[in-house]
N, C-alpha and C positions, 0 to 999 in steps of 0.2 A: 144312203141308198137311193133316196129320191133324186139326188143330183145325177147319180149314175144312170138311173132310168131315164131322166130327161135328156142326158147327153146321148144315150144309146138311141132314143127315139128320134133325136135330130139327125144323127148319123144314118139311121134307117131311111129317113125321108130324102136324104141327099144321095143315097147310093145309086150307082148306075144299074146294078142288079141285086135282087134280093130273093131269099127263100123264107117264106113266112112260116110260122110256128106249126101249122097243120100239114105242111108239105115234107115229103121225104124223097130225096133224089138218090138213085142208085147209079153209080158209075163216076168216072173221072170227069172233072170240069176244068176247062181252060177259060180264062176271063181277062178282060181289060178293065181299067178304072177301079171303081170301088164296089166291093161285093159284100153285102150284109146277109148274115145267116141268123135266123131265129128258128129255123126248122132243123131237119136232119139231112146230112149228106153222108153217104156211105161210098167213099171213093176219095181219090186225091183231088186237091184244089190247087191249081197252078195259074199264077198270073202270066199272061202272054208276054207283056212288056214289063219286065221286072222293075224298070225304072219308075213306072207310074201305076203300081197296083197296091191297093189296100184291101185287107179282109177284116171285117168286123164281125165277131161272133157274139151275138146277144146272149142274155142270161138264159134263154130257153134253147139257144142254138147248140147243135151237136155235130162234130165232124169226126168221122171214123175213117181216117186216112191221113196222108201227109199233106202239109200246107207249104207252099212256095210263093212268097210275095215280098214286096218291099217293105210294107208296113202292116203289122198285125196288132189288132186290139181284141183281146180275148176276155169275155165275161162269162162264156159258157164252157162247154166240155170239148176237149180234143183228145182222141185216142190215136196218136200218131206223132210223128216228128214235125216240128215247126222250123222252117228255114225263112228268116226274115231279117232285113237290115235293122229295122226298128221293131221291137216287140214290147207290147204293154200287156201285162196280165192284171186284170182288174179284180175287185172284190167278187168272190164267187166263181172265179176262173178255176178250172180243173184240167190239168194236162197230164196225160200218161204217155210220155214220149220224151225224146230229147229236143232241146232248145238250141238252135243255131242262130246266132244274132251278132249284130255289131253294137247295138245299144239295147239295154233292157231295163224295164221298169216293172216292179213287182209290188202289188198290194199285199200287205201282211196276211190278208184273208184268203189269198189264192193258194191253191194246192198244186204242187208239181211233183210228179214221180218220174224222174228221168235225169239225164245229164245236162249240165250247162256247158255249151261249147261256143266260146266267143270266136267269131270269124273275122275279126278286124283285119283288113289287108287281104282277105280272100274274096274271090269273086263269087257272088251268089249265082250268077248265070252258070258257072262251071259246076257248082254244087248241084244245081237242078239237073244239068246234063249227066253228071255222075250218077245221081240217084235214079234218073229215068233209065239210064242204060243198065244199071244194076237190076231194076225192075224188069226190064225187057229180057235180060238174061235169065232171070228166074222164070219168066213166062215161057221162054223158049225151052229151057230145061224141063219144065213141067209138061210142056206139050210133047217133047221128045219121050218123056217117061210114059206118057199116055199112049204113044204109038207102039211101045214095046209089048 
């Protein structure tokens, strides 16, 4: 566990953006580079340039929304689907949602409640577009329902 803490601390220091453990963000976030989360995000987290994005969710980090990026390292909690080319679930990781990945590494102490969906040969960019258009359709249908 100490090695994991040291590794996460190093990743935190090198991140382009970070949410610390006392912060809570409400809403969707688009980002570039490396994003480290030790706080809470209630919304989707999407890498702008999927070829060069990494998300690291620390042991205290929580994401309540979908995650779209190239590389994901999870040691905290995610309530939502994860779409990543490379996905690593570390000790203490807890995911309630489906995993879409090309490569996957899971620590035996990680907890997953969802489907494993390998995407080798599929384009992550098109997955993001499909998921985002599906969310937009739901939003539009919801707003139409409110107008009635």
